[in-house]
N, C-alpha and C positions, 0 to 999 in steps of 0.2 A: 111859485113860493109853493104850491097845491100840490106840486111833483115832488119838490122838496123835500116838503114835509110829513107826505106819504112814505118817501123814500124811509127817513128816520127812523118814520113809528116803525117801517117792518124792521128794522138793524132791531133796535130794542125789543118789540118781539120776540125775535130772533135770539137775541140773548138772551131773555127770558127763558124759552126754552131751552133753549140749551144750559143753561143753570138747572134748573129745574128734571132736567134728566140727567145730570151730575149729581143731583144731589140722591137723586132714586136710585142711582146704579150701584149696587154690589162689589166692592174692592178687595180683594187679598190685605190681611191684616200683615205686619210684616213686627216680630216679638225678639224680645231679647235672647231666647230660648233659640231664634233661628239666627239670631247674630253669631252667639255663641256656637254654635253647631256649623255654622259657615266659616268659623275662625279654627275650629280641628280642621276638617277640612280641606282649607286652604293652607296651610302653616306649613306642609312642605316644601310648595310651589313661590313663596312670597319671605320680603324683607318685614322682619320687624323693626321697623325705621324709627331713629332717634326723636328725641329732641332736643334742639337745640337755643339755649339762652343765648340774650345778646344785649348787653349791658347797654349799646349805644341807643337800642332799639327800644327798650323799659324807657330809657331816660325819655328819647320822644314821644312815647305814648303814653308817659305817667300812668304805667304797671309795669307787671312783672311779666316779661312777653316771653311765652317761648313759642317754636317753629316748629310744627310737627310735620317733618323732610318726606313727603310723599315722592317728591324729585328725586328721593334715590332708591325707589320702588322698584323692584322687575318692570321692565318695558318703558320706566320711566317717569311715571305718572301713578296716582292711586288707583286706576282703571283698573289694573289686573288684578286686585280683590276681586273685584263684584263678577266680571269676566271667568274666572276659575271658579268660582262658586257657580255659578249657571252651569258652564260648560261639563263640568263635575256630576251636574244633577241633572242632565238630561238622560233620557228616556234611550232604549237600543235603539228603538226606532228614529230618533231623532237625529242620534248617533251619524245611522247608516243615510240619511239624509243631510244633513250637514246645515253649515249655520251661514247667517249672513245678517248684516245689521248695516247702519249709516254711521257715517263718525267725521269729526272732525280731523279724527286721528290718533288721540289719547286712550278711546274706548276703543277703535280698530286694532292697535297695535295689540291694547291686553287682550282682546278674542281671541286672534290670532297668535298669540304666545298659549293661551288655554288651551284652541284648538289644538295647535304642535304640541303640546302633551299627550293628548290621547289619540292623536292622528286621524284627524277630519276635516272634511274639506271647510275653509272657509272664505267668504265672500264680504269683504267691507268699502261700500260706495262711500265715497267723496266727494269733497267739490273740487272743481276743477283747478282752484286757489292755492287748499291744505297744502302746508307744510311742507317743503319737499323732503327733509325728514325723516316725515311721519311716514310720508308713502313708503320711502325706501324701507324703512322698518317695519310696515305692514306686510312688504315682501319678505324682510326678509326671513320674519316668523312662516313663511310658507303659503301665509295667504294670497286672495286673488284682489288687485285694486281697482276698483272700477271708478267712473267718474260722471258726476252730474254739474249743469251751466254755475252753481251756487248752492249755499246750505241751504238757501228756502226750498229749490226744487229737488235736495239727494234724494227724500224718502219716498216722492213720487218713481224716482227713476227706482231707486231699491225695491221697490212694491212690485213693479211691474217682473224688476227680474225673477223676486222670489217667489210669483205664483207662477209664473214659468218653467220653474225650475224646480219648484217643489223645494225649496229650501228652509229650516225652521228658523225665525227672524229673533234676534236674541237682542231685547230692546234698549237701548246704550243707559236707559234710567229708570223708565218704569216698570220692571217686571221686580217682584218678591228676590229673588234670588241675585241678581244686584244688589239689591237696594241692601239685603243681607251682609252682602258681602264689601261693600264698602263702610258700613256698617262698622266691621273691627276698626276700621281707626278712630273710633270712637271708645272702643273696649282696651285700646293700648293707651291711648292719652290718658285715661280715668285711671289704668295701671300702672302707668309712670308717675302723673301729676293731681293725684287724689283732693289737693286743693284747689283746683282751677275751677274757678267763679265764672268767666267767661269763655267761651268758643266759638271764633269763629269762621266760615267755612264757606271756603269761593262754590259759586252755583252757577250750573249750565241750567240743564233741566233738573237740575233738585237732587239724583239719587244721593249722593255725596252727604248733604245735608241732612235728606229725612234718615240715614242710614246712620249718619251719626247722632242725630236728635234722638233715635229709638233708642242707642244704644246707653248715650248718656245720660239721661233723663231717668233711665229705667235704676241705673246707679246710682245717681246723685241728683234726685228732683229738682232742687235748686240752683242747677248750675244753670246760667243763663246761653244759647244755643241761638247765634247771626248768624243768616246768611248773606252773602255777600254777591250782589251781582253786577255786570260790567251796564252803565247808563244805554247803549248799543245792543243791547240782547237782555230786556227785564221781563222774558216771560212769566218767571214764578212770580213778579211783582205783580206783571198784569194781569197775571189769571189770581191772583189772592184778591186782587179789586174786582175782580169781572162777577168770581166765587163760582166759576166752574177752567179748565185748561183750555188756554187759549193756544192759537198761534200768530208768530210773528210775521208781518208780509216782508220786513225788509230788516238787515243785521247790519251794523257799521260797529267794530267795534276793536282795537289792538289783540284784545285777549279772546283767538279764533277757539281756546278751548274751552271756552263758556260759551259759547255760539248757537247754542239752544234754540233749532226754529219755532217748538210747540212743546206745550208742559204735558205731564202722564199724568192721569187718575187716580194711580195708589201713591205715586211722589206725593202731589199734591193734599192730597187725604193726611196722609202722616204730616207734612208741614203744617196744617192749618193746626194738628192736632198736639204738636211738641215741639215747633219753633217758636221763640218769642218774637225775635224782629228781623224783617229780609232789607237791608238797605242797599241805596245805590253808590258807587263810586261811577267815577270818568277817567278815560283812558290816561288825560294828565297825571291823575293819583294813581293808579295804577303802575304806571313807567315809574315815576317817582318812588314807588315801595320796589320793587323792581328793582333803580338802580340803585339803592339804599339795601338791598340784603346782599347783592352782590359784592358793593364796596365793605358792608361792616361785616358778615358773616361769610364772605369767600363761597357762598352757595348759587351755585346760578340757575334760575327758575326762569319759565315760558310766563310772559305777561297773567295767564289765567292763576298759576300761581301764587303770584303776588298781590291779586287782588283784597285776600283776608289780610292783608299785613295793612292795605292800601284805607281799609275800612278803620284800624286799629289809629294808623298815623295820622287819617283827620278827624279822630276821635266821634265818630259816625258808628262805629260800633259798640258804645256807649257803655263802656266801660266801666269803673268806681277808680279813680287813683291809689294807685299803690294795690291792686286786683292780682291776682295771680290769672293769667289773661292765654290761651292759645290761638295761633294763628296756624289753618292748614298751609303748607305750600303744596298745591294739591301737583303739581307735575312743571317737570325739567327741560322740557322735548321744544327745542328753539332750535329753527333755523342761523349757522352764526353770520349768515350776511345780512339774516335779518336783524339780529342782535347789535351788529356794526349799527344796523342804521340808526335803529331805537336807541343805544347811547349817544 
């Protein structure tokens, strides 16, 4: 018992130290001016994606629900926005070195696409179980795909390779340029639907959530921003509870695009400052939303892309009856064999 008590006290002390270090840490800010600059910078290389309204989903959610279709974005996901902004902001020295990242697939595709545009080397580390079509797309854009045993171990493998080869690391969600690029989704939502009252955002590491929150709250402070995490990978929620960015030891979710193994300081600070709520949906709720989106809107999304809609269908997003609501469809990169199993 004494040993157990001592171990518990040690864990608590380490948590207090981590929280204090996070509170002392200075992190870059991301502002609406950064988001607007990103929008101008990346405009020639992305799609301005539509918002589709669905009468059926509106009835089922008791809202006036619109779907921000980032599944129709270049590379099939919103990730291209942040990746382009980060790549176009590289210094000449960083371009010469080339870039490296870790990804379940969508960020890797976005970075590979962006690196192809300016002609630099790109290396993407992925888990061995990554969706085959995502791996093929990374390679199709000219990047090198390398692998680790799992999503939980991919950072260590990537960082070892980065150090050995001198590549510039582009964080998948904890980089101010990435966050500003993702924030352009929020700009477009407010431009097309200025009456929006609640925006629900699919959450992996939190870069999209942080960026949309910065943009939307700057334009319309009254808008409610809700992050939506999968039950099997709630790294942002756990970080909010702990008071500092944490790492998840085990990830189990059908939404591989939301399977971030750790949180980041800059995205967490922005979420703490601008986001109203973060809620959790389980795999069954995500898959029910995916099936409804496909059946009723004829749009194909991956499980990660259905999470925000699931929050409205379960009423976890907390939107008022009859209010204007927007759900992000964050991506549509799904392997056909997996889709058949899920359906």
